[in-house]
N, CA, C and O atoms as a Maestro MAE file, in Angstrom:
{
 s_m_m2io_version
 :::
 2.0.0
}

f_m_ct {
 s_m_title
 :::
 protein
 m_atom[284] {
  # First column is atom index #
  i_m_mmod_type
  r_m_x_coord
  r_m_y_coord
  r_m_z_coord
  i_m_residue_number
  s_m_chain_name
  s_m_pdb_residue_name
  s_m_pdb_atom_name
  i_m_atomic_number
  :::
  1 25 47.813 97.585 145.530 1 A "UNK " " N  " 7
  2 3 48.032 96.725 144.489 1 A "UNK " " CA " 6
  3 2 49.567 96.528 144.121 1 A "UNK " " C  " 6
  4 15 50.393 97.435 144.023 1 A "UNK " " O  " 8
  5 25 49.782 95.211 143.941 2 A "UNK " " N  " 7
  6 3 51.324 94.698 144.598 2 A "UNK " " CA " 6
  7 2 52.516 95.072 143.236 2 A "UNK " " C  " 6
  8 15 52.890 94.154 142.505 2 A "UNK " " O  " 8
  9 25 52.916 96.209 143.076 3 A "UNK " " N  " 7
  10 3 53.643 96.762 142.544 3 A "UNK " " CA " 6
  11 2 55.018 95.392 142.111 3 A "UNK " " C  " 6
  12 15 55.546 95.474 141.002 3 A "UNK " " O  " 8
  13 25 55.339 94.541 142.831 4 A "UNK " " N  " 7
  14 3 56.434 94.389 143.835 4 A "UNK " " CA " 6
  15 2 56.460 93.110 141.514 4 A "UNK " " C  " 6
  16 15 56.895 93.651 140.497 4 A "UNK " " O  " 8
  17 25 56.078 92.125 141.529 5 A "UNK " " N  " 7
  18 3 56.505 91.301 140.302 5 A "UNK " " CA " 6
  19 2 56.620 92.103 138.824 5 A "UNK " " C  " 6
  20 15 57.446 91.751 137.982 5 A "UNK " " O  " 8
  21 25 55.493 93.460 138.570 6 A "UNK " " N  " 7
  22 3 56.255 94.422 137.820 6 A "UNK " " CA " 6
  23 2 57.734 94.689 137.802 6 A "UNK " " C  " 6
  24 15 58.668 94.334 137.083 6 A "UNK " " O  " 8
  25 25 57.555 95.646 139.144 7 A "UNK " " N  " 7
  26 3 59.004 95.948 139.006 7 A "UNK " " CA " 6
  27 2 60.325 94.990 138.551 7 A "UNK " " C  " 6
  28 15 61.310 95.377 137.922 7 A "UNK " " O  " 8
  29 25 60.085 93.776 139.001 8 A "UNK " " N  " 7
  30 3 60.491 92.734 139.007 8 A "UNK " " CA " 6
  31 2 61.115 92.249 137.128 8 A "UNK " " C  " 6
  32 15 62.179 91.918 136.605 8 A "UNK " " O  " 8
  33 25 59.339 92.542 136.587 9 A "UNK " " N  " 7
  34 3 59.492 91.766 135.335 9 A "UNK " " CA " 6
  35 2 60.812 93.672 134.404 9 A "UNK " " C  " 6
  36 15 61.779 93.694 133.642 9 A "UNK " " O  " 8
  37 25 60.143 94.591 134.986 10 A "UNK " " N  " 7
  38 3 60.778 95.828 134.532 10 A "UNK " " CA " 6
  39 2 62.454 96.016 134.314 10 A "UNK " " C  " 6
  40 15 63.059 96.367 133.300 10 A "UNK " " O  " 8
  41 25 62.944 95.664 135.594 11 A "UNK " " N  " 7
  42 3 64.272 95.635 135.687 11 A "UNK " " CA " 6
  43 2 64.701 94.308 135.082 11 A "UNK " " C  " 6
  44 15 65.803 93.978 135.519 11 A "UNK " " O  " 8
  45 25 64.090 93.278 134.056 12 A "UNK " " N  " 7
  46 3 65.144 92.192 134.045 12 A "UNK " " CA " 6
  47 2 64.694 92.830 132.448 12 A "UNK " " C  " 6
  48 15 65.355 92.693 131.419 12 A "UNK " " O  " 8
  49 25 63.822 93.311 132.546 13 A "UNK " " N  " 7
  50 3 63.693 93.383 130.728 13 A "UNK " " CA " 6
  51 2 64.752 94.677 130.292 13 A "UNK " " C  " 6
  52 15 65.599 94.776 129.404 13 A "UNK " " O  " 8
  53 25 64.375 95.414 131.136 14 A "UNK " " N  " 7
  54 3 65.698 96.703 131.195 14 A "UNK " " CA " 6
  55 2 67.202 95.936 131.313 14 A "UNK " " C  " 6
  56 15 67.844 96.474 130.411 14 A "UNK " " O  " 8
  57 25 68.067 94.972 131.955 15 A "UNK " " N  " 7
  58 3 68.538 94.179 132.073 15 A "UNK " " CA " 6
  59 2 69.269 93.743 130.401 15 A "UNK " " C  " 6
  60 15 70.315 93.974 129.796 15 A "UNK " " O  " 8
  61 25 67.782 92.873 130.128 16 A "UNK " " N  " 7
  62 3 68.291 92.281 129.086 16 A "UNK " " CA " 6
  63 2 68.728 93.477 127.624 16 A "UNK " " C  " 6
  64 15 69.612 93.394 126.771 16 A "UNK " " O  " 8
  65 25 67.538 94.638 127.895 17 A "UNK " " N  " 7
  66 3 67.985 95.377 127.029 17 A "UNK " " CA " 6
  67 2 69.379 96.440 126.527 17 A "UNK " " C  " 6
  68 15 69.638 97.015 125.470 17 A "UNK " " O  " 8
  69 25 70.020 96.356 127.756 18 A "UNK " " N  " 7
  70 3 71.216 96.493 128.603 18 A "UNK " " CA " 6
  71 2 71.820 96.035 127.264 18 A "UNK " " C  " 6
  72 15 72.058 96.607 126.200 18 A "UNK " " O  " 8
  73 25 72.030 94.351 127.887 19 A "UNK " " N  " 7
  74 3 72.711 93.576 126.826 19 A "UNK " " CA " 6
  75 2 72.316 93.717 125.519 19 A "UNK " " C  " 6
  76 15 71.514 92.797 125.674 19 A "UNK " " O  " 8
  77 25 72.152 94.018 124.411 20 A "UNK " " N  " 7
  78 3 71.439 94.374 123.325 20 A "UNK " " CA " 6
  79 2 71.925 95.660 123.085 20 A "UNK " " C  " 6
  80 15 72.226 95.904 121.916 20 A "UNK " " O  " 8
  81 25 72.105 96.740 124.108 21 A "UNK " " N  " 7
  82 3 72.631 97.952 123.391 21 A "UNK " " CA " 6
  83 2 74.156 97.497 123.257 21 A "UNK " " C  " 6
  84 15 74.824 97.918 122.312 21 A "UNK " " O  " 8
  85 25 74.673 96.682 124.157 22 A "UNK " " N  " 7
  86 3 76.160 96.470 124.314 22 A "UNK " " CA " 6
  87 2 76.854 95.304 122.869 22 A "UNK " " C  " 6
  88 15 77.905 95.618 122.310 22 A "UNK " " O  " 8
  89 25 76.113 94.080 122.479 23 A "UNK " " N  " 7
  90 3 75.824 93.796 121.543 23 A "UNK " " CA " 6
  91 2 76.261 94.484 119.945 23 A "UNK " " C  " 6
  92 15 77.043 94.227 119.029 23 A "UNK " " O  " 8
  93 25 75.102 95.617 120.320 24 A "UNK " " N  " 7
  94 3 74.568 96.650 119.214 24 A "UNK " " CA " 6
  95 2 75.890 97.117 118.381 24 A "UNK " " C  " 6
  96 15 76.169 97.100 117.182 24 A "UNK " " O  " 8
  97 25 76.956 97.775 120.197 25 A "UNK " " N  " 7
  98 3 77.767 98.846 119.927 25 A "UNK " " CA " 6
  99 2 79.031 97.895 118.948 25 A "UNK " " C  " 6
  100 15 79.716 98.203 117.973 25 A "UNK " " O  " 8
  101 25 78.930 96.860 119.629 26 A "UNK " " N  " 7
  102 3 80.258 95.813 119.669 26 A "UNK " " CA " 6
  103 2 80.173 95.132 117.766 26 A "UNK " " C  " 6
  104 15 81.235 94.861 117.206 26 A "UNK " " O  " 8
  105 25 78.409 94.896 116.790 27 A "UNK " " N  " 7
  106 3 78.698 95.074 115.850 27 A "UNK " " CA " 6
  107 2 78.721 96.539 115.221 27 A "UNK " " C  " 6
  108 15 79.008 96.576 114.025 27 A "UNK " " O  " 8
  109 25 78.430 97.891 115.930 28 A "UNK " " N  " 7
  110 3 78.396 98.487 115.233 28 A "UNK " " CA " 6
  111 2 80.086 99.087 114.650 28 A "UNK " " C  " 6
  112 15 80.376 99.626 113.582 28 A "UNK " " O  " 8
  113 25 80.812 98.793 115.627 29 A "UNK " " N  " 7
  114 3 82.158 98.700 115.691 29 A "UNK " " CA " 6
  115 2 82.967 98.968 114.852 29 A "UNK " " C  " 6
  116 15 83.728 99.852 114.461 29 A "UNK " " O  " 8
  117 25 82.499 97.644 114.598 30 A "UNK " " N  " 7
  118 3 82.894 95.697 113.634 30 A "UNK " " CA " 6
  119 2 82.732 96.371 112.130 30 A "UNK " " C  " 6
  120 15 83.495 96.474 111.169 30 A "UNK " " O  " 8
  121 25 81.400 96.770 112.384 31 A "UNK " " N  " 7
  122 3 81.160 97.648 111.063 31 A "UNK " " CA " 6
  123 2 81.264 98.840 110.368 31 A "UNK " " C  " 6
  124 15 80.869 99.116 109.235 31 A "UNK " " O  " 8
  125 25 82.061 99.760 111.494 32 A "UNK " " N  " 7
  126 3 82.497 101.026 110.973 32 A "UNK " " CA " 6
  127 2 84.072 100.520 110.759 32 A "UNK " " C  " 6
  128 15 84.715 101.268 110.022 32 A "UNK " " O  " 8
  129 25 84.696 99.529 111.213 33 A "UNK " " N  " 7
  130 3 85.765 98.968 110.735 33 A "UNK " " CA " 6
  131 2 85.609 98.519 109.212 33 A "UNK " " C  " 6
  132 15 86.111 99.151 108.283 33 A "UNK " " O  " 8
  133 25 85.052 97.659 109.101 34 A "UNK " " N  " 7
  134 3 85.094 97.492 107.323 34 A "UNK " " CA " 6
  135 2 84.983 98.090 106.819 34 A "UNK " " C  " 6
  136 15 85.636 98.095 105.776 34 A "UNK " " O  " 8
  137 25 83.781 99.451 107.184 35 A "UNK " " N  " 7
  138 3 83.599 100.269 105.813 35 A "UNK " " CA " 6
  139 2 85.178 101.180 106.152 35 A "UNK " " C  " 6
  140 15 85.647 101.830 105.218 35 A "UNK " " O  " 8
  141 25 85.690 101.172 107.093 36 A "UNK " " N  " 7
  142 3 86.779 102.331 106.611 36 A "UNK " " CA " 6
  143 2 87.873 101.260 105.798 36 A "UNK " " C  " 6
  144 15 88.567 101.772 104.919 36 A "UNK " " O  " 8
  145 25 88.003 100.093 106.019 37 A "UNK " " N  " 7
  146 3 89.110 98.782 105.162 37 A "UNK " " CA " 6
  147 2 87.903 99.485 103.930 37 A "UNK " " C  " 6
  148 15 88.104 100.698 103.885 37 A "UNK " " O  " 8
  149 25 87.122 99.202 103.273 38 A "UNK " " N  " 7
  150 3 86.316 99.200 102.136 38 A "UNK " " CA " 6
  151 2 86.595 100.577 101.735 38 A "UNK " " C  " 6
  152 15 86.559 100.409 100.516 38 A "UNK " " O  " 8
  153 25 86.819 101.676 101.873 39 A "UNK " " N  " 7
  154 3 86.777 102.972 101.972 39 A "UNK " " CA " 6
  155 2 88.493 103.154 101.625 39 A "UNK " " C  " 6
  156 15 88.388 103.489 100.445 39 A "UNK " " O  " 8
  157 25 89.838 103.148 101.871 40 A "UNK " " N  " 7
  158 3 90.428 102.783 101.913 40 A "UNK " " CA " 6
  159 2 90.928 102.186 100.423 40 A "UNK " " C  " 6
  160 15 91.777 102.633 99.652 40 A "UNK " " O  " 8
  161 25 90.111 101.061 100.328 41 A "UNK " " N  " 7
  162 3 90.400 100.237 98.962 41 A "UNK " " CA " 6
  163 2 89.634 100.928 97.906 41 A "UNK " " C  " 6
  164 15 90.334 101.093 96.907 41 A "UNK " " O  " 8
  165 25 88.326 101.431 97.777 42 A "UNK " " N  " 7
  166 3 88.114 102.064 97.160 42 A "UNK " " CA " 6
  167 2 88.552 103.705 96.218 42 A "UNK " " C  " 6
  168 15 88.163 104.278 95.200 42 A "UNK " " O  " 8
  169 25 89.825 103.990 97.576 43 A "UNK " " N  " 7
  170 3 90.472 105.000 97.076 43 A "UNK " " CA " 6
  171 2 91.607 104.667 96.340 43 A "UNK " " C  " 6
  172 15 92.339 105.579 95.954 43 A "UNK " " O  " 8
  173 25 91.800 103.817 96.154 44 A "UNK " " N  " 7
  174 3 93.223 102.596 95.982 44 A "UNK " " CA " 6
  175 2 92.383 102.431 94.276 44 A "UNK " " C  " 6
  176 15 93.002 103.000 93.376 44 A "UNK " " O  " 8
  177 25 91.597 101.998 94.025 45 A "UNK " " N  " 7
  178 3 91.267 101.739 93.051 45 A "UNK " " CA " 6
  179 2 90.799 102.865 91.713 45 A "UNK " " C  " 6
  180 15 90.867 102.948 90.486 45 A "UNK " " O  " 8
  181 25 90.157 103.823 93.232 46 A "UNK " " N  " 7
  182 3 89.847 104.933 92.474 46 A "UNK " " CA " 6
  183 2 91.385 105.864 91.620 46 A "UNK " " C  " 6
  184 15 91.610 106.656 90.704 46 A "UNK " " O  " 8
  185 25 91.855 105.350 92.321 47 A "UNK " " N  " 7
  186 3 93.133 106.142 92.133 47 A "UNK " " CA " 6
  187 2 93.922 105.148 90.484 47 A "UNK " " C  " 6
  188 15 94.031 105.514 89.314 47 A "UNK " " O  " 8
  189 25 94.261 104.015 91.094 48 A "UNK " " N  " 7
  190 3 94.083 103.336 89.511 48 A "UNK " " CA " 6
  191 2 93.178 103.584 88.508 48 A "UNK " " C  " 6
  192 15 93.529 104.560 87.845 48 A "UNK " " O  " 8
  193 25 92.456 103.234 88.247 49 A "UNK " " N  " 7
  194 3 91.561 103.544 87.490 49 A "UNK " " CA " 6
  195 2 91.179 105.273 86.947 49 A "UNK " " C  " 6
  196 15 90.193 105.520 86.253 49 A "UNK " " O  " 8
  197 25 92.449 106.647 87.554 50 A "UNK " " N  " 7
  198 3 92.773 107.584 86.578 50 A "UNK " " CA " 6
  199 2 93.802 107.265 86.106 50 A "UNK " " C  " 6
  200 15 94.108 107.403 84.922 50 A "UNK " " O  " 8
  201 25 94.350 106.883 86.810 51 A "UNK " " N  " 7
  202 3 96.337 106.417 86.266 51 A "UNK " " CA " 6
  203 2 95.688 105.642 84.709 51 A "UNK " " C  " 6
  204 15 95.878 106.261 83.663 51 A "UNK " " O  " 8
  205 25 95.218 104.794 84.682 52 A "UNK " " N  " 7
  206 3 94.555 103.908 83.383 52 A "UNK " " CA " 6
  207 2 93.970 104.653 82.737 52 A "UNK " " C  " 6
  208 15 94.477 105.135 81.723 52 A "UNK " " O  " 8
  209 25 92.871 104.924 83.100 53 A "UNK " " N  " 7
  210 3 92.506 106.180 81.927 53 A "UNK " " CA " 6
  211 2 93.517 106.917 81.557 53 A "UNK " " C  " 6
  212 15 94.244 106.457 80.676 53 A "UNK " " O  " 8
  213 25 93.874 108.464 82.225 54 A "UNK " " N  " 7
  214 3 94.775 109.116 81.280 54 A "UNK " " CA " 6
  215 2 96.025 108.304 80.984 54 A "UNK " " C  " 6
  216 15 96.957 109.031 81.328 54 A "UNK " " O  " 8
  217 25 96.454 107.287 80.569 55 A "UNK " " N  " 7
  218 3 96.845 106.080 79.901 55 A "UNK " " CA " 6
  219 2 96.306 106.062 78.952 55 A "UNK " " C  " 6
  220 15 96.783 106.860 78.146 55 A "UNK " " O  " 8
  221 25 95.104 105.261 78.433 56 A "UNK " " N  " 7
  222 3 95.082 105.594 77.936 56 A "UNK " " CA " 6
  223 2 94.355 105.974 76.543 56 A "UNK " " C  " 6
  224 15 94.212 105.484 75.423 56 A "UNK " " O  " 8
  225 25 93.861 107.493 77.486 57 A "UNK " " N  " 7
  226 3 93.620 108.431 76.515 57 A "UNK " " CA " 6
  227 2 94.847 109.357 76.076 57 A "UNK " " C  " 6
  228 15 94.762 110.073 75.079 57 A "UNK " " O  " 8
  229 25 96.027 109.303 76.898 58 A "UNK " " N  " 7
  230 3 97.477 109.537 76.150 58 A "UNK " " CA " 6
  231 2 97.810 108.368 74.947 58 A "UNK " " C  " 6
  232 15 98.193 108.656 73.813 58 A "UNK " " O  " 8
  233 25 97.636 107.339 75.323 59 A "UNK " " N  " 7
  234 3 97.795 106.007 73.959 59 A "UNK " " CA " 6
  235 2 96.866 106.913 72.902 59 A "UNK " " C  " 6
  236 15 97.527 107.213 71.908 59 A "UNK " " O  " 8
  237 25 95.645 107.367 72.873 60 A "UNK " " N  " 7
  238 3 94.633 107.520 72.405 60 A "UNK " " CA " 6
  239 2 95.273 108.484 71.273 60 A "UNK " " C  " 6
  240 15 95.436 108.372 70.058 60 A "UNK " " O  " 8
  241 25 95.555 109.468 72.220 61 A "UNK " " N  " 7
  242 3 95.995 111.346 71.111 61 A "UNK " " CA " 6
  243 2 97.242 110.768 70.672 61 A "UNK " " C  " 6
  244 15 97.445 111.038 69.488 61 A "UNK " " O  " 8
  245 25 98.073 110.128 71.155 62 A "UNK " " N  " 7
  246 3 99.640 109.903 70.272 62 A "UNK " " CA " 6
  247 2 99.090 109.080 69.299 62 A "UNK " " C  " 6
  248 15 99.234 109.751 68.277 62 A "UNK " " O  " 8
  249 25 98.376 107.711 68.884 63 A "UNK " " N  " 7
  250 3 98.284 107.273 67.818 63 A "UNK " " CA " 6
  251 2 97.477 107.767 66.790 63 A "UNK " " C  " 6
  252 15 97.581 107.436 65.609 63 A "UNK " " O  " 8
  253 25 96.449 108.783 67.377 64 A "UNK " " N  " 7
  254 3 95.784 110.175 66.078 64 A "UNK " " CA " 6
  255 2 96.593 110.916 65.438 64 A "UNK " " C  " 6
  256 15 96.315 111.267 64.292 64 A "UNK " " O  " 8
  257 25 97.757 111.300 66.055 65 A "UNK " " N  " 7
  258 3 98.378 112.062 66.124 65 A "UNK " " CA " 6
  259 2 99.638 111.595 64.874 65 A "UNK " " C  " 6
  260 15 100.167 112.385 64.093 65 A "UNK " " O  " 8
  261 25 99.879 110.266 64.958 66 A "UNK " " N  " 7
  262 3 100.923 109.056 64.434 66 A "UNK " " CA " 6
  263 2 99.798 109.508 62.915 66 A "UNK " " C  " 6
  264 15 99.954 110.031 61.811 66 A "UNK " " O  " 8
  265 25 98.516 108.840 63.836 67 A "UNK " " N  " 7
  266 3 98.218 108.210 62.148 67 A "UNK " " CA " 6
  267 2 98.151 109.958 61.313 67 A "UNK " " C  " 6
  268 15 98.205 110.087 60.090 67 A "UNK " " O  " 8
  269 25 98.075 110.684 61.912 68 A "UNK " " N  " 7
  270 3 97.809 112.292 61.486 68 A "UNK " " CA " 6
  271 2 99.012 112.721 60.469 68 A "UNK " " C  " 6
  272 15 98.939 113.472 59.496 68 A "UNK " " O  " 8
  273 25 100.334 111.900 61.073 69 A "UNK " " N  " 7
  274 3 101.736 112.555 60.424 69 A "UNK " " CA " 6
  275 2 102.268 113.407 60.963 69 A "UNK " " C  " 6
  276 15 103.136 113.873 60.225 69 A "UNK " " O  " 8
  277 25 102.203 114.070 62.240 70 A "UNK " " N  " 7
  278 3 102.188 115.277 62.820 70 A "UNK " " CA " 6
  279 2 103.694 114.704 63.925 70 A "UNK " " C  " 6
  280 15 104.491 115.518 64.391 70 A "UNK " " O  " 8
  281 25 103.776 113.461 64.114 71 A "UNK " " N  " 7
  282 3 104.762 113.244 64.695 71 A "UNK " " CA " 6
  283 2 105.296 111.661 63.980 71 A "UNK " " C  " 6
  284 15 106.332 111.124 64.374 71 A "UNK " " O  " 8
  :::
 }
 m_bond[283] {
  # First column is bond index #
  i_m_from
  i_m_to
  i_m_order
  :::
  1 1 2 1
  2 2 3 1
  3 3 4 2
  4 3 5 1
  5 5 6 1
  6 6 7 1
  7 7 8 2
  8 7 9 1
  9 9 10 1
  10 10 11 1
  11 11 12 2
  12 11 13 1
  13 13 14 1
  14 14 15 1
  15 15 16 2
  16 15 17 1
  17 17 18 1
  18 18 19 1
  19 19 20 2
  20 19 21 1
  21 21 22 1
  22 22 23 1
  23 23 24 2
  24 23 25 1
  25 25 26 1
  26 26 27 1
  27 27 28 2
  28 27 29 1
  29 29 30 1
  30 30 31 1
  31 31 32 2
  32 31 33 1
  33 33 34 1
  34 34 35 1
  35 35 36 2
  36 35 37 1
  37 37 38 1
  38 38 39 1
  39 39 40 2
  40 39 41 1
  41 41 42 1
  42 42 43 1
  43 43 44 2
  44 43 45 1
  45 45 46 1
  46 46 47 1
  47 47 48 2
  48 47 49 1
  49 49 50 1
  50 50 51 1
  51 51 52 2
  52 51 53 1
  53 53 54 1
  54 54 55 1
  55 55 56 2
  56 55 57 1
  57 57 58 1
  58 58 59 1
  59 59 60 2
  60 59 61 1
  61 61 62 1
  62 62 63 1
  63 63 64 2
  64 63 65 1
  65 65 66 1
  66 66 67 1
  67 67 68 2
  68 67 69 1
  69 69 70 1
  70 70 71 1
  71 71 72 2
  72 71 73 1
  73 73 74 1
  74 74 75 1
  75 75 76 2
  76 75 77 1
  77 77 78 1
  78 78 79 1
  79 79 80 2
  80 79 81 1
  81 81 82 1
  82 82 83 1
  83 83 84 2
  84 83 85 1
  85 85 86 1
  86 86 87 1
  87 87 88 2
  88 87 89 1
  89 89 90 1
  90 90 91 1
  91 91 92 2
  92 91 93 1
  93 93 94 1
  94 94 95 1
  95 95 96 2
  96 95 97 1
  97 97 98 1
  98 98 99 1
  99 99 100 2
  100 99 101 1
  101 101 102 1
  102 102 103 1
  103 103 104 2
  104 103 105 1
  105 105 106 1
  106 106 107 1
  107 107 108 2
  108 107 109 1
  109 109 110 1
  110 110 111 1
  111 111 112 2
  112 111 113 1
  113 113 114 1
  114 114 115 1
  115 115 116 2
  116 115 117 1
  117 117 118 1
  118 118 119 1
  119 119 120 2
  120 119 121 1
  121 121 122 1
  122 122 123 1
  123 123 124 2
  124 123 125 1
  125 125 126 1
  126 126 127 1
  127 127 128 2
  128 127 129 1
  129 129 130 1
  130 130 131 1
  131 131 132 2
  132 131 133 1
  133 133 134 1
  134 134 135 1
  135 135 136 2
  136 135 137 1
  137 137 138 1
  138 138 139 1
  139 139 140 2
  140 139 141 1
  141 141 142 1
  142 142 143 1
  143 143 144 2
  144 143 145 1
  145 145 146 1
  146 146 147 1
  147 147 148 2
  148 147 149 1
  149 149 150 1
  150 150 151 1
  151 151 152 2
  152 151 153 1
  153 153 154 1
  154 154 155 1
  155 155 156 2
  156 155 157 1
  157 157 158 1
  158 158 159 1
  159 159 160 2
  160 159 161 1
  161 161 162 1
  162 162 163 1
  163 163 164 2
  164 163 165 1
  165 165 166 1
  166 166 167 1
  167 167 168 2
  168 167 169 1
  169 169 170 1
  170 170 171 1
  171 171 172 2
  172 171 173 1
  173 173 174 1
  174 174 175 1
  175 175 176 2
  176 175 177 1
  177 177 178 1
  178 178 179 1
  179 179 180 2
  180 179 181 1
  181 181 182 1
  182 182 183 1
  183 183 184 2
  184 183 185 1
  185 185 186 1
  186 186 187 1
  187 187 188 2
  188 187 189 1
  189 189 190 1
  190 190 191 1
  191 191 192 2
  192 191 193 1
  193 193 194 1
  194 194 195 1
  195 195 196 2
  196 195 197 1
  197 197 198 1
  198 198 199 1
  199 199 200 2
  200 199 201 1
  201 201 202 1
  202 202 203 1
  203 203 204 2
  204 203 205 1
  205 205 206 1
  206 206 207 1
  207 207 208 2
  208 207 209 1
  209 209 210 1
  210 210 211 1
  211 211 212 2
  212 211 213 1
  213 213 214 1
  214 214 215 1
  215 215 216 2
  216 215 217 1
  217 217 218 1
  218 218 219 1
  219 219 220 2
  220 219 221 1
  221 221 222 1
  222 222 223 1
  223 223 224 2
  224 223 225 1
  225 225 226 1
  226 226 227 1
  227 227 228 2
  228 227 229 1
  229 229 230 1
  230 230 231 1
  231 231 232 2
  232 231 233 1
  233 233 234 1
  234 234 235 1
  235 235 236 2
  236 235 237 1
  237 237 238 1
  238 238 239 1
  239 239 240 2
  240 239 241 1
  241 241 242 1
  242 242 243 1
  243 243 244 2
  244 243 245 1
  245 245 246 1
  246 246 247 1
  247 247 248 2
  248 247 249 1
  249 249 250 1
  250 250 251 1
  251 251 252 2
  252 251 253 1
  253 253 254 1
  254 254 255 1
  255 255 256 2
  256 255 257 1
  257 257 258 1
  258 258 259 1
  259 259 260 2
  260 259 261 1
  261 261 262 1
  262 262 263 1
  263 263 264 2
  264 263 265 1
  265 265 266 1
  266 266 267 1
  267 267 268 2
  268 267 269 1
  269 269 270 1
  270 270 271 1
  271 271 272 2
  272 271 273 1
  273 273 274 1
  274 274 275 1
  275 275 276 2
  276 275 277 1
  277 277 278 1
  278 278 279 1
  279 279 280 2
  280 279 281 1
  281 281 282 1
  282 282 283 1
  283 283 284 2
  :::
 }
}
């Protein structure tokens, strides 16, 4: 039985698989960098939300105390 054509076919397929893996690694690296930038943006937005929430609570407490005539 002649295995030469089958071996050539397998080698060709493996070359295509190697190219696909290289492309996938590049895409994964780009995706990782995008996720990292989104993570930093999320951290910034979380800080803003925390600050604004603290400010709003402080204002509400101040208004309640002013309405009650405590200061």
